[in-house]
N, C-alpha and C positions, 0 to 999 in steps of 0.2 A: 443564750438566745431564747426568745419567747415568741409563740405564735398566738395571735389575737384575732378572734372572729369579729369583724366590724359590722357587716351588713349582709342581708340575704334577700335577693329579689330576682325576678325573671329578667330584668334589664338593669344594668348598672352603668351610669355615666360617671366618668372620672377624667382627671386631667393630670398628665405627667409633667411636673414642673422642673424640667431638665431632661437630660438624656438617660434613657433606660434601655435595657436589652431584653428582647422577648422573641423566642423562636428564631434566634440568629439574626434578628433585625435590630437596628438602633432606632428607637422611636421616642417621640415627645409630643406634648400638646394634648388636646381633647381626644378622648377615646370613648367608645361605647361597646359593651358586650351584651349579647342577648342569649337566652336559652332557646336552642333550636334542635329538635329531634334528640333531646337528652344530652346535648353537648353545648359547650361554650362557643358561640359564633362571634368571631372577631375578624374584621376586614375580609368578609366573605368566606372564611375558612372555619371548619369545626375542629374543636380541640377537647380532649378529655380534661385537660388541665392547662392553665396558662399562667406563666409567672413573669412579672416585670421586675427586673433587678436593676437598681440604680447604678449608673456609672459615675465615677469621680465623687463617691459619697463622702470622701474625706475632705472635700473642699469646703470653704466657708463663704456664703451660707451653703449648707448641705442640700443635696438633691431631695425633693419631696414629691409626693403625689396627693391629689385632692379628690375626695369622694363626695358626691352630691347626695342629698336626701338621706342622711344617716339618722335613724331613730334613736333618741335618748329618753330615758325614763320609761321604757316600754311597759305599758299597762298601769303606770302610776299616775298620780294626779298632775304631775308636771310634764307629762309626755309631750314631745315636740320633735321637729326635724331640724337638722343642722347640715351645713357644709363643713367638712373637717379635713385638715391637712396632716399628713403623716410622714415620718421618716421611715427608712427601711424598704423592704421588698413588698410587692403586692402579688398575692397568689389567688387565682380564681379557679374554683372547682365546683362541679355540679353535685348538689346534695338535696335529696327530698324534693325534687322538682323545681329547685331554684339554684341560682348561682351564689355561692358563698364567697365573699371577699375576705381574705385573711392577710393580716399584716405580720411580717416577721422582722424582728429587730432585737438589738441587745437589751438585756434586762435593765441595765442602768438608764438607758434612754427611755424605755417604757415607764420607769418609775417617775421620771421627771414629769411626764404627762399625767400619770395617775394622781400624784399629789396636788397638781393644779387643776384636775378635773373633779376630784372628790371635794375639794374646797377651793377657796380663792387663792390664786398664786401670790396674793399680797399678805397672806396670813403670817403670823410671827415665825421666826426661824426655828425656834425650839419646837413648836407645834409641827412644823413641816418635817423636821428631823424625826420626831416621834412617829409621824405617819409614814415616812419613808421606810423606817425599820419594820413597821407592821405590814406595810404593803409588800415589801421584799420577802418577809417571812411567809406571808400568806401565799404569795405566788410560788415560791420555791416548795412550800409544803404541798400545794396543789399539783405541781409538776411531779413531785416525788410520788404522791398518791396515785396520780394518773398512770405513772410507770408501773406501779404495783398492780393496778387493775387491768392492765392489758391482757386480753385473752380471757378475762372473767366475764360472766354473764351480767354482773352488776348487782348491787344490793337493792332490795325492794325498799321504796320509801312510802309505801301505803300499807296500813293495817286495816283490814275490813272485817266487819261483823254485821249481823242482822240489824243492829240498832246503833252501830258506832263506826265511824270512819276517821282514822288518824292519818294525816298526810303531812310530809315535810318536804321541803324543796331545797335541794343541794346541787352540787356542781358535777355530778357524775355523768351528765348527758352531753358533754362536749367531746365528740369522737375525733373531729378533724383538726382541733386546735387546743391549746392549753387552757385559755380563758376567753370569755367574751368581753366586749367593751362596755357593757352596761351594768346597771346596779345588781343584776344577777350574780356577777362576780365582783369586779370593782371598776369604777368609772375610768374610762380611757378615751380621751377625746383628742388625741394627737397633739399637734402644736397649737390647736385652736385656742386653748385656755392659758397658754404659757406667756403671760404678759408681764413677767417680772423675773429678775435673775435669781430670786430666792430659791425656787425649786431646784435649780442646778446646784446652788450652794449646799442645800440640805442633802442632796444625793451624794455629792462629793465628800461632804463631811462625815457621812455614815456609810461610805462604800463598803459593801460586803457584810455589814452588820445585820444580824437577825436575832430573834428571840428563840431560845431553846429551853427545853425542860427535860431533865434526865438524859441529856445528850442527843435529843431529837428535836427537829424543827417544830415550832408551835403553830397551831392552826389559829392565827391571830384574827379572829372576827372583829368587826367594829360596826357601829351604827351612828346615826346622826345625833340623837338625843335620848339618853336612857330614861329620863324622867325622874331622876332622884336616886335610883339604885340600878346597877347592871344586873343582867340575867345570866343564868347558867346554861351551858350548851344543850343539855339533854331536854330542856323544856321547849326548845325550838327545832331540834333536829333529832337524830337517832339517840337511843338511850345508852350513850357511852360518855359519861361525865369526863371532862378534861380538868385536871387539877388546877391549871393556871387560868381557867375561865370560871372563876368563882364570882359570886355576887358581892359587889363592894358598893359602899355608899358614894354618891356623887352629888354634892350640893351645887357644884359649879355650873351645871347646865341650865339652872333656873335663872337665866339672865335676860335682861332687856337692853343690855348695853349695845347700842346700834353700831358703835365703832368696832367692837369685837365681832359682832354678827356680820358686818360688811366684810371684815377680813376673812371670816371663816366660810361664809355661804356664797356660792356662785349666784349670779343674777336671778336665775329661775328658782333657786332654793329660797331666796329672800322673799318670794311670794308667799311662803308658808310662815305665818307669823305666830300661830298658836301651837308651836311644836311641843311645848312643855305641858300645858294644860289645855284640853280641847273638849268640845261637846258636839255630839251628832244626835239629831232627833229624826225619828221615823214614825209615821202613822203605821198602824197594824197592816193596812192594805199595802203600803209601800214596802214594808219589811217582808210581807208574804211574797210579793212579786219578785223582790230582790233575791230572796233565798231560793225560790223556785228556779229563777234564771241561773244563779251562780252554782247551785248544787245539782241542777238537772234532776230534781226529784220533787214530788208533790207531797208536802206534809200537811196540807190543808191550810186553814188560816192560822197564822202564828199568834199564839196567845202568851208565850213566855220565853225568856232567855235565862238560863240558869247556869252560872259559872260553877263547874264541878271541881276543877283543880287549877291551882295557880303556881307559878314558879316563885323564886325568892324575891323577884322584883315586883310581884303582883300581876305579871302577865298571865292571862288565862291560857292554858294549853289543852283543856278539855271543857267544852261548852255544850250544854244540852239545849237544843232548839225544840220547843214544845209546840206542836200543831194540833189542830182539831182531828186530824186523821191518825197521826202517829208522831212519835218523837225521834230525834236523831242526835247522837253525840258526835261532835266534830272536833278536830284538832289537827296539827298543832297550831302554833301561834299565827303563822302566815295564812293557813287555810281559814282560820277564823276571821282574819283581817280581810281576806278576799270575799268571803261569804257575806259579810255584813256591810259592803260598800260597793258602789258602782266601779270604783278603782281599787283602793286599799284603805282600810282604816289606818291612821297613823301608827297605832300599835294595838296589841291585844290587852293592854293594861287599862281596863275600864270597869266601872261599876254600872249596873243596869238599874235605871229608874223606870218603873212601870207605872204609867199614869192613866187612870180611868177618868174620863170626863163625860158629862152628860150634855149633849148639844140639843138645844131647843130648835125644833123644825117649825117653820111657819108656812102658811099657804100663800096663795098669790095676793090676798088682801092684807098680808102681814099679820094675820092672827095666828096664835100658837096652835099647831096642829098635833104634834107629838114630840116626845123626847127620844133621842137616840144616844146610845152609849158609844163613845169614841175611846179607843185604846191607843196609847202612844208609848213609844220606847225612847228614852233619853239615855245615851251612853256618855258618861263622864270619864274622860280618859287622860292618860299621862304618857308623854314620850313620843318619839318618832323613830320607828324601826324596831328591830328585834331586841335591842338592848344588850347584846352579848359583847364582851370585850371592851375595847376603847370607845368611850362616848366622845364623838368629835367636838361637839360644842363645849362639853365639860373640859376636855383636854386643851382646847383653845384658851379658855378662861384661865386654866392652870398656868399655861405658858405666859399669858399676859401678866399674871401675878408674879412672874419671875422663876417659876419652877423649871428645872432642866428637863430635857427630853428623856433622860434616864429615870428621873423621878416620876414623870408622867407614865412611862411604860410600866414601871414596877408597881404603880398603884393599880392600874387596870388589869395587869397580868401577874398577880401575886405568885411568887415562887419561881417565876421564869428568870432566865439569865440572858444578858446581852452578850453575844459572841460575834467575833469577826471571822467569817469563814472563807473570805477571799480578799 
């Protein structure tokens, strides 16, 4: 079984599509819970925790529940809200001044949703099989690591100095459930995206299969588009290299084949067309305001961006931001992407072009008055995501070319083995 955090809010509206049991009652239909005096308020009663368990879940079609206003792509450029329908139980618990909705269901049912949420459910079968194996491996690895961390204070993910701040974002912060439902972990949108029988076939065909290295589960990271070469783990997260997360070449993801992209990318992902090569431009004033807002510090006017260290794929993991008051070195890759964009840069694999232009100022009669120097920063980038492990678009093209899911997996996770553990 797996527990998944779906949504957190002070009020949650949902619908029980069939008969559920909660607090000794049999209930169905539209429901509302609200935060009241630090408890879950439902039907005029307060509860520390509330669980809705489906009855007759073995029937076809199975009993489901629907949550309204679920955020997907939280903080990214494709953020939006959806109504989503789920199998399994719904647990509601108060956490940090909000009600947390948690879905509990069997791992294999969860995986059918993940592989049709991460990409289109109409993707090729071999690609779906490959993604099922890594999604299962990643989930079971996270559950295993979470079990090891119980009772520990947790590892720091920030290294601070007077002129340097390295931060990385990982999955240690879910105390109430195994994984969340968004890109922070892996996308899980319930039955909403399952519009084809292929995900079920992929899950059944690979049941119990995982990637292992030296007898241990692999931490099978993946991203949308590596941009030509995958990255190594330590340049994005803590400094503990993983032998199976090496940097490997991937020419497949540089594709404009609309048929393949429509199979791989969900509707909102298809809005991102420049995923392999992209350009972002800022004036010095725009960049100064952005850095001040994102880093909550005043470096003065930004006059330069200097890449100090790059990973094997070219992704910057230490970047010096030079201001008129002082300089600051930031990292790792996701912190750089967050600092230099209102949402997120596609990746930290970019070159910095610093452009100085002289602008002619004119008075109200149109006569030249003076010249002003304008400074602009143009970022020329490659790839979409951290680039570690499997490249989703590259793997989809490999499958379209006739490669088996085993070939795909062993290309992106060299040295790993495919094992059936149940």
